[in-house]
C-alpha positions, 0 to 999 in steps of 0.5 A: 008707436013711440018707440017704433017713431023714434028707433026703427025696430027693423034697423036693430033686429029686433023681432019683439020689445015686450014688458015681463011681470015685473015691468022691465024691458024684455028684448028678444033677439034675432038668433044672428043679432050680434051682441058688440058695445053698440048695440048692447047701447042702443038696447039701453036707451030703448030700454032707459025710455019704455023705463022713463015712460012708465015712471020707472025714472031711478030704472030709468037714471041707471039704464042712461048711464050704462049706455053714456058708460059704454057710448064713452068706451066706442069713442075711445076706440073711435079715437085709438083708429083716429076716427076722431069725426065717430068719437065726436059723434059718440062723445055727443051720445054719450052727453045726450044720455048724462042729460038726460039723467040727470048728469048735466054738468059731465053733458056738458064737458063731454059735449066741449069735448066732442065740440074739440074732435069735430069736423064738422060744422052742422054738428058743432052747431047742433053740440053747441046747441045743446050746450047752451041748453043744458047752460041755460038748466043748469044757471035756474035751477038751484040745488035743493037738499033731497035724500038719495044715494050713491053709486058708481058716481050717479045720483039715485033719489028715495022719492021716484019722479021728483027730478026735472031735466038738469036739476041741482040736487043735494044728496044729504048723508040717511 
């Protein structure tokens, strides 16, 4: 119910979604399913949301970051074709993924870039509201020390489930 309300399965061409014995999300795809960037990104977001719901926060962060990187590639493709409105939407989507992964500064930067590309007043207002919320989250948090590891530019804390959205952390060397 949670998933179908947020992402209509029918539109994404899935047969069904299950959890395997290791609590990993397994998506059983339609045989005619094409594996392009946008579909892969959608799968990653769904998987990240499942992992988040299961309390597997480190895995969820990894998946959100992977989805954000794909969305940035999609935005670059749109830009190359001169389609700035779709590039702005993709950048905003990437920013949302970064926010979910607690990479608030990166989220703000991409959202502000999206504002410069969009011709839609409605989208610009929505992105501006997103930026405002992100900036409030940054202003209301103070960094705290946390043990973790940095991989591919993402921070993975050793303790799970202890970070709140938008929280700033200082990773100390182990």
